N, C-alpha and C positions, 0 to 999 in steps of 0.2 A: 504494500500500500504506500501511496505517496501522499503528500500534503500534511497539513498541521492537524494534529488531533485536538478535538474540543477540550477546552480547559474545564476541569471539574474542581470547584472550590472544596477544600476539606470541610467536612461537617464539624461544627464546634462540639467539643466534649464538655466544656464548662458552659452551662446555660443558666445564668442568673434568673431568666424569666420563669424557670420552673417554680420558683417560690412566689411568683406573682399571679399564678393561674386562677386562684379562687380567693374569694373574700376571707374564708377561714384560714387559708394559708398566709395571706397577707397579715391578718391579725396575729397569727401565731409567731411570725418572725419580726413583727414591728419592733424597732429599736427604741422608740420613744412613746411613752404613754402618758396621757394627762388624766389624772384622777379628780373627781369632784372635790376631794379633800385638799387638792392643791390650789383651789380657786377661792378668791376673796371677792365679795360683792360690795362695791362702793354704793353708799346710800346717802341721799340728801333729805334732811329734815328741816322744814321751814316753820318758823314761828308765825302765829297769827292767821293761819288759813284753816278753813273748815273742812275742805276736801283736798285730796291730792291734786297737784297741778302738773300737767305734762310739760316736759322741757321741749320746746319746739324743734331745736336743732339735734335732739337725741331721741328719735322715735322709740317709744316703749319705756323711757326713763321718766321717773316722777320726782317732783319735790313732795315729800311725804308730810302728812301730819304726824303727830306723835302716835296716835292710834294706828294709822295705816302703816307706819314704820314697824310697829310691833308685829302686825300681821305679815308684812312682807318678810321680815326677818325670820319669823317662824317657818314660813313656806320655803325660804331658801335653805334653812337648816334641815328641814325635812327632806329636801332634795339631795342633801349630802354636802352642800357647800361648806368649806372649811372655816371661813371667816367672813366678817362684816366690817367694812371700813366706813365710819360715820363722818359726814360733813354736815355743817349746820348753816342755816340762813336766818340770822336774827332780824327782828323788826327794827331795831335801832343800832346805828353804828356811830363810832366816835374815833378821834385820832389815835387812840392807843388800844382800841378793841376791848373795852371793859367787859363786854358780855362773855368773852372767852374765859375769864377767870371768875365769873359770877357762879356760885354753886347752883343757883336756880336758872342759869342761862340755858338757852335751848340745846347747846351741844352737851353740856353736862347732864341735863335732864334726859335727853335722848339716850345717852350712854346708860344711865341708870335704868331706863325703860327696857333697853335691849338685853342688858345683863339679867334683869328680872325675868324677861321673856324666854331667853334661850339657855340661861344658866351656863353650865360647862359643856353644853352640846356643841358649841362653836366658839371661836375666838372673836371677842368683840374688840375692835381697834378704833382708835379715834385719830383723825388728822390733827396734828398740833401745829397750827399756824394762825396768823392774825388776819390774813387777807379777807376772809369772809366777814370779819368783825370791824374792820377799819373803814372810815368814810372815804379814805383816799385809795383803798384797795391794795395797798402794798402789804408785804408779808411781815412788816415790822414797824417800829416806831420811826416816824419821819422827823429828821432834824430841821432846824430853821432854814438851812440852805437847800432843803428839798431832797437830800440824800437819806437813805435808810441807815439809821444809827445801829450798827451791828451790836454793840455791847449793851445798849439800853434795851434792845430787842431780846437779848438773852435773858435778861431779868424777867421780862414778861413771859418768855417761854417757860422758865422755871416755875413760875406761879401757875401757868396753864397746865403744866404737867401734873402738879400736885392736885389741882382741881379735878382733872380727869381721873387721876388715880382714886381720889376720894369718891368719885361717882361710880367707880367699879370697873373701869376699863382694864382689859388684860394687857393691851399693847398700846403705846403711844407712837405716833408717826411724825416726828419733826420734819417738816417739809419746806421750811423757809429758806434753806441754803445759806444760813448765817454761819460765819466761821465760829467754831466752838459750840455749836448748838447741841450736839450730842453730849458733850461733857457737862454743859450747863443743865440739861434735862436730867441726866443720870445723877448728878450731884443733888439736885433738888428732890428727886424721888427718894434717894437713899437717906437724905437728911430728914425727910418727913416720915420715914419708916416704911416706905413703899418699895422695898428692895425687890419684891417679886414682880413688879410691873416691867414688862420688856420694852425695849426700844427698837423699833423698826425705822432705821434712818433712811430718809430720802437722800442717798449719798451722791448720786449722779443724776441730778434733775436739770434738764436742759431748758434753755429759753426757747421753747418750741412753738411753732405756729399751730401745732395740733391740739392746743389747749382751748381753742376758741369756743366750742360748745360748752365746755365746763363753766366758762364764765357766765353763760346763760343759766346754768344749773344752780349757781350760787349767787346770782344777782350781783355780779361783781361791780364794784365802784371804781375800778382801776382806770386811771388815765396815764398815758405813757407806757412804759414797759418795765420788765424786771431783769434787764440784761446786766445790770451791775452786780447781781447776786446769783442769778441762775446761770448755768454753764453755756458756753459758746458751743453750738453744734459741731464746730470744726475740730474740737479737742477730744482726744481719747486718752492720752497719757495723763492729762489733768484729772480725768475721771477716776483713774486708778489711784491717784494721790488722794482724792476726796474719799474714796472707798476705804483706803488704808487708814486715813486719819479717823474716820468714823469708827472703825473697828477698834483702833487704839484708844479712842475716847469712851468706849464701852457699849457700842452698838451690838445688839444681839442678832440683828439681821440687817442687811442693806438692800436698797432699792435702786433700780435704774428706771428713769421715767423721761420720755415715753419708752415704749417697748419696740415696736416693729421697725422703726427707722434706726434703732440703736441695738440691734441684736449682737453686733460685734462687741459692744460695751458689756452686754449681759455675759457673753462668753468670757471676756477678759476678767470681769469681776468674779465669776465663778471659779476661774483658774487662780485668781490672786488671793482669795481669802477662804478661811475655813468656817465661815458662818453662812447661814442660808441667804440666798440671793433671790430677791423679789423683782418682778417687772410689772409696771403699770401700763396696761393697754388703755390708752387715754381716750378722751371723748372724741377727738378728731379722727382717731383710728376707727372707733366704733361708727361714727357718723358716715365716714367714707364707704364702709361696707354696706351699711343700711341704705344709703342713697343709691349706690350702684345696684343693689339687689332690688330695690323698689322700681328701678327702670328696666329690670330684666337683663341687666348686663352680666351679672354673675349669679352663680348658684349660692344663695345666702348660707344655707346650712354647711355646705362644704367649705365655703370661705371662712366661716367662723371657726370650724374645727381645724382647718389648715393653719390659721393664724395662731391659735392656741398651741398647736403642736409645735410650730416653729419657735415660739417663745420658750416652750419647755425644752426643746432640742438644743437651744442656744445655751441652756444652763440654769434657767430660773426654776427654782423649786416651789415658788409661790407666785401666782399670777393674779393680779387685780384686774378684773374685767367686768363690764356691765352685762355681759352674757353669762355670768357665773351660774345663775340658777337654771337658765335654759340649757346651757351646756351640760350641767350636772344631770338634768332630767332626760337627756336623750341624744345629744350631739356627740358625746364622747364614746 
């Protein structure tokens, strides 16, 4: 015979697709799993309303009354959600956020409500920051020159930590990105006898455009921005410095916020420290998925599950997400 013989490609011996053939096989070999116990549901409680108020930019999210917050918390815990993170919207604001340290203020009252409602069935957390309580909307005390006074703010944070501990919170989440905030909060808690209250430090909190809808949820009074204290999105090494500082100051866990645009920071944090790492899937991340799904551009359920899996795969052992209850009930 003459001519060229037809080329026959060798058949592959190694076939990774074998483990993708069926849904049970894919589940069996999945490297990353998200459990309902990994999820924390952020909740908003508003003073002076008779019924829950929808947040227009966050479909499905409500500003709760104290009564409706108790019901929502109970339902989330029944679904298996591991924690609840409380934010409050007071009726009155002032330059230093007095309502934040008032034992009868809306945040402290709501914490007591939820602790009474769920007991030890879930972890009750409280955001420790002044932005919801100040008439200027900044996360701290503003000096005469218009800048945020770091050290005067730390004193307010210490008082707020003690008030939240006395209300019964299990965890405080200092989120203002003030230098030394974890040390100040830990010292105040320990000096007041609340040595068992844990500190989840917002260690790498970026000055992000993805916070927009959240400001609707808390009726923010902010003018200007927070770039002098929240992190520059361009910086990664600085985030590791912040993370290590917070652990050295006594943080029991650290957080990266936002999550999806900062998965590299989540991974670096998880590799850098030996405390749990949390990531907050923020309002803008939530709103983008909801808006695209409402237009039929993406499969909503798959997108939600995929984003949560990505955050977990990046190294977060705790995920704050507005989909926590829904995901716990069936998306995972």
